[in-house]
C-alpha positions in Angstrom: -16.1 36.1 -61.1 -14.4 33.0 -61.7 -15.8 29.7 -60.9 -13.2 27.9 -59.6 -13.3 30.6 -56.6 -16.7 29.7 -56.3 -16.5 26.1 -56.0 -13.0 26.2 -53.6 -15.2 28.6 -51.4 -18.1 26.0 -51.2 -15.3 23.6 -50.5 -14.0 25.4 -47.6 -17.5 25.5 -46.6 -17.9 22.2 -46.7 -20.8 21.8 -49.2 -19.6 19.5 -51.4 -22.6 18.8 -53.4 -22.6 22.5 -53.9 -19.3 22.5 -55.6 -19.6 19.4 -57.7 -23.3 20.6 -59.5 -22.5 24.5 -59.5 -20.9 23.8 -63.3 -24.6 21.8 -64.1 -26.7 24.1 -62.4 -24.9 27.3 -64.6 -25.5 25.5 -67.5 -29.3 25.0 -66.7 -29.5 28.6 -66.8 -28.4 29.1 -70.3 -26.9 32.5 -69.5 -24.3 34.2 -68.1 -24.8 34.6 -64.5 -22.6 36.8 -62.1 -21.2 35.0 -59.2 -19.3 38.2 -57.7 -22.7 39.2 -55.5 -22.2 34.9 -54.1 -18.8 35.2 -53.7 -19.2 38.2 -51.8 -21.3 36.4 -49.2 -19.6 33.1 -49.1 -16.5 35.2 -48.2 -18.8 36.9 -45.7 -19.6 33.4 -44.0 -16.1 32.0 -44.2 -14.9 34.8 -42.2 -17.7 34.8 -39.5 -16.6 31.1 -39.2 -13.1 31.7 -38.9 -13.5 34.3 -36.3 -16.2 32.0 -34.7 -13.2 29.2 -34.7 -10.6 31.4 -33.1 -13.2 33.3 -30.2 -13.7 29.3 -29.1 -9.8 28.1 -28.7 -9.3 31.1 -27.4 -11.9 30.4 -24.5 -11.0 26.7 -24.4 -7.8 27.7 -23.8 -8.0 29.0 -20.5 -5.8 32.4 -21.0 -6.4 34.4 -18.0 -5.7 37.6 -20.3 -5.1 38.4 -24.0 -2.4 39.8 -24.2 0.3 40.4 -27.4 4.0 41.3 -27.9 3.2 44.8 -29.6 2.2 46.1 -26.2 5.3 44.8 -24.2 7.0 47.6 -22.8 10.6 46.0 -24.6 12.8 48.9 -23.1 12.0 48.9 -19.6 14.2 45.4 -19.4 16.1 45.9 -22.5 18.3 42.9 -21.2 15.8 40.7 -22.4 16.4 39.1 -25.9 13.3 40.3 -28.0 14.5 39.1 -31.1 14.4 35.2 -29.6 11.1 35.7 -28.1 9.9 37.0 -31.8 11.7 34.2 -32.9 9.4 31.7 -30.8 6.5 33.7 -32.1 7.3 32.8 -35.8 5.8 28.9 -33.7 9.0 27.1 -35.9 9.0 25.2 -31.9 5.6 24.4 -31.9 5.5 22.3 -35.1 8.8 20.7 -33.8 7.0 19.8 -30.8 9.6 21.8 -28.7 9.5 23.5 -25.8 10.5 27.2 -24.8 11.9 28.1 -21.1 11.1 31.4 -20.1 13.2 31.7 -17.1 13.5 35.3 -14.3 12.9 37.0 -11.5 9.3 37.9 -11.1 7.3 40.8 -13.0 9.9 40.6 -15.8 7.6 39.7 -18.3 7.7 35.7 -18.8 4.1 35.0 -18.3 3.0 38.2 -20.7 5.3 36.6 -23.0 4.2 33.3 -22.9 0.7 34.5 -23.4 1.1 36.6 -26.6 2.2 33.5 -28.1 0.0 31.5 -27.2 -2.7 34.2 -28.8 -0.9 34.1 -31.5 -1.0 30.3 -32.0 -4.2 30.3 -31.2 -4.8 33.0 -34.6 -2.7 30.0 -36.3 -5.1 27.3 -35.6 -3.8 25.7 -33.6 -5.4 24.5 -30.4 -3.7 25.8 -27.3 -4.1 24.7 -23.1 -3.1 27.0 -20.8 -2.7 26.5 -16.8 -0.4 27.7 -14.0 1.3 25.1 -12.0 -0.9 25.3 -9.1 -4.1 25.5 -11.0 -3.1 21.9 -12.6 -2.0 20.3 -9.6 -5.9 21.1 -8.6 -7.3 20.0 -12.1 -5.1 16.8 -11.9 -6.3 15.8 -8.2 -10.2 16.8 -8.8 -10.1 14.8 -12.2 -8.6 12.0 -10.3 -11.9 12.2 -7.5 -14.4 12.7 -10.1 -13.0 9.8 -12.4 -12.7 12.4 -15.0 -8.6 12.5 -15.6 -8.9 10.5 -19.2 -10.9 13.6 -20.2 -8.4 15.5 -18.8 -6.0 14.3 -20.2 -7.6 14.4 -23.9 -8.0 18.1 -23.4 -4.2 18.4 -22.9 -3.1 16.4 -25.0 -5.3 17.1 -27.8 -3.6 20.9 -27.8 -0.7 21.6 -29.9 0.7 23.9 -27.3 1.0 24.1 -23.5 2.0 26.8 -21.3 2.5 26.2 -17.7 2.9 29.4 -15.9 4.7 29.6 -12.5 6.8 26.2 -12.6 7.9 25.8 -9.1 5.5 27.7 -6.8 3.8 24.6 -5.6 5.0 21.4 -3.9 3.0 18.3 -5.5 2.0 15.1 -3.5 3.3 11.6 -5.4 0.3 11.2 -6.7 -0.2 14.2 -9.1 4.0 14.4 -9.8 3.4 10.9 -11.5 0.3 12.4 -13.1 2.6 15.3 -14.5 5.4 13.2 -15.3 3.3 10.9 -17.5 1.8 14.1 -19.4 5.1 15.2 -19.9 6.2 12.2 -21.2 3.9 11.8 -23.8 3.9 15.3 -24.7 7.0 14.9 -26.7 5.5 13.1 -29.2 2.3 15.4 -30.5 2.8 18.7 -28.4 4.8 21.9 -27.8 5.3 24.0 -24.2 6.0 26.9 -23.1 6.9 27.0 -19.2 7.9 30.1 -17.1 9.2 29.8 -13.9 10.6 32.3 -11.2 12.6 29.5 -9.5 16.3 28.8 -9.7 16.4 26.0 -11.5 18.5 23.7 -9.2 15.3 24.0 -6.8 13.2 22.5 -9.3 13.5 19.4 -7.8 11.9 20.5 -4.8 7.8 20.1 -6.8 8.5 16.7 -6.7 8.6 14.3 -3.2 10.7 11.8 -5.1 14.0 12.6 -6.0 14.4 10.2 -8.8 10.9 11.5 -10.3 12.4 15.1 -9.9 15.3 14.2 -12.0 13.5 12.6 -14.8 10.8 15.4 -14.8 13.4 17.6 -15.1 15.3 15.9 -18.2 11.9 15.6 -20.1 12.0 19.6 -19.7 15.4 20.6 -20.9 15.4 18.2 -23.7 16.3 20.0 -26.7 14.8 23.3 -25.0 14.9 27.0 -25.9 15.9 29.3 -23.0 14.9 32.6 -22.5 16.3 34.7 -19.7 14.1 37.2 -18.4 16.1 39.9 -16.5 16.2 43.2 -15.0 13.2 45.1 -13.0 9.9 43.7 -12.4 7.8 45.7 -14.8 4.9 44.6 -12.7 5.5 47.2 -9.8 6.7 49.7 -11.9 3.5 51.9 -11.2 3.9 51.2 -7.7 7.4 52.2 -7.0 6.5 55.2 -9.5 3.9 55.7 -6.8 5.7 55.7 -3.8 8.4 57.9 -5.0 5.9 60.4 -5.8 4.4 59.9 -2.3 7.8 60.4 -0.7 8.5 63.3 -2.5 5.2 65.3 -1.1 6.1 64.4 2.5 9.4 66.0 2.2 8.4 69.0 0.5 
C-alpha cells in the first residue's frame, strides 16, 4: 500500500499530525508494515462522512421531496427541452451564479426538474436553499417579527443554489417585497437560482405593490437567465384523467 495514499486520506480527514508523523512511526517499527487494512478503514470513514454531509445538506435545503431526472417521464411531454434541462443539471450556471427560469402550465414538471437539479447540486457538495414563493414571504414576515431576519439572510445567502418554486402565486406586501428585492440584488454576486412559475411573465408585476420595485425585481430575474418552457398536458393530472376515463366507460357499459 502506498504510504502517500494513507497520508492523503489522513489529510482529507483533517488528521494533519498523523499525516506528518506517519513516516517517523513506520521507521521506528523498523519492519515493513502493511497499511492496506488502515487504508480500507480510512476509506470507510471518508465514505461515511461524505454520506452524512450529503444527508445534512439535503435536510438543510428543505426539499419537499427527492426527485431525479431519471424518473421523469420525458415522453409524456415531448415538447419539453430535455437537452437544455440536462445541460443545466451539469451545474455550469451554478458555478457562474446564473439564473434558470422554468416557465409553463401547472403540472408539467417544472418543480420536479428544479428539485432534481437541486439534489444534484447537493450531491456535488453545494449548499442549496429551497422554498416556495408563498413560504418565502411567510419566512421573511416571521423572521422580521422575531428579529431573526439576519439569520434567515445568512442561511439563504450562504447557499450556492436557491430554488424558488411557484413564483407569482401570492402578492407580497411592501415590506416583504423590498426584502425579496434586496435578496435578489445580493444573490448575483454569490449564488445561482432556479425559479419556477406557471404565471405569464406579464403578470409577475402583480406580486409587488410598487410598480417600480416590480420592474427592477423582474429585471434582476431575467438578467442573463436560461429560460426553459414547459409545455404540454399536466403530468400531475395524468392518473386522474385516466381514472375518470375508466369510470366514464364503466358507466356507459
